[in-house]
N, C-alpha and C positions, 0 to 999 in steps of 0.2 A: 663726452658721450657716455651715457649710463647704459649698461647692458643688463637685460633680464633674460634668464634662461629657465623655461618651464619644463617639467617632466611629470610623468605619471599618468598620462591619459591612456585610453584604450577602450576595449569593448568589455562591458560588464552587464550582468543580468539584473533585471528589476529586483529590488530588495537587497542587493549586495552592496559592498562598500568599495570605495576607491579613494586614493590619496594623491593629491596634486602637490607638487612643490615648485617653488620659484626662488632661484638664487639671484641675488642682485649684486652686481659688481660695482659697489660704491661704498664710501665710508658710511656705515650704518647710522652714525650719529647725525647724518644729514637728512635722513629719511623723515618726512613729515607724516606720511601714511603709505600703506600698501593695500592692495586689494585684488580681488578676482572679479572679472566680468565674463559674460558669455554671450555668444551670438549663434542663434540657430538659423538654418537656411531660411531666407526670406523674411527674417525678423531683424529688428534693430538690436544693437548691442545693449545689454542690460547689466546693471551692477548686481553682483551676487553677495559679496561680503567685503567689508573694509575693516582694517585694523590700524589705529592711529599709533603715534610714537609713544603714547601713554598706555598702549595695549587695550584701549577701549575698542569695542567692536560694534559693527552694525551689519544686519543681515536683511536681505530681501525677504518679504513675507513668505514667498514660495519655498524657501529653504530653511526657515527657522525651525529649530529642533532636529534637523537632519544634518546640516553642514556645520562645521566648526573651523574657523580661521585662527591660526596661531603664528607667532613669530619666534624665531630663534636668532637673537641678536649676534651670538657668538659665531653662528654659521652663516650670517647674512642671508637668511632664508625665511620665507613664509610658507605655510602649508595650508591646504584646504582638505579637511577630512570630510568625505562625502559618504554618509550612511543612508541606508534605505533609499537608494537611488530609484528614480522613476523614468519612464521613457521620455517624459517632457524635460528631463535634465540633459538630454542629448544636445550638444552644441560644441562649438570651439570655445575653449576657456582661455582667457587672456589674463596675464598678470600685469598689474599696474603699480607704478611707484611715483610718489610725489617727492621731489628732492629739493631741499632748501637751496635757494639762489641758483637753481638750474632749470627746473621745469617738471613736467609730467612725462613719464616714459612707459612704454608698453613692451611686453614680450611678443614672441612670434606666434603664440597660440598653441594649444594642444587639444586634440580632438577627444571628446568623451562621447561614447555611443552606448546607450542603454537599450538593450534589446534581448529578447529571449530567443 
């Protein structure tokens, strides 16, 4: 079983920044991709950003230019730097990892609330 532990959520004002981190407890060489998804109340879960094992990235149009996903292989961790946040960024953010010969795993989620 692969465990993912997220941290960094909280309450932030519009226009401010927030950084989410996700630590994955597995041999990082087995990771095919990792990413962040989010789910707002009453909405379906949507993909926010993905980083592959070659460090290529993909972002949802709604966060391009504001959010940055990065990976630290030595720390077995990925981060999501969220800049210029908006009220519509309010959601539970979930970390996801695709692991070779094992499957896709999810973290427990961390709440991000953007409000003045």
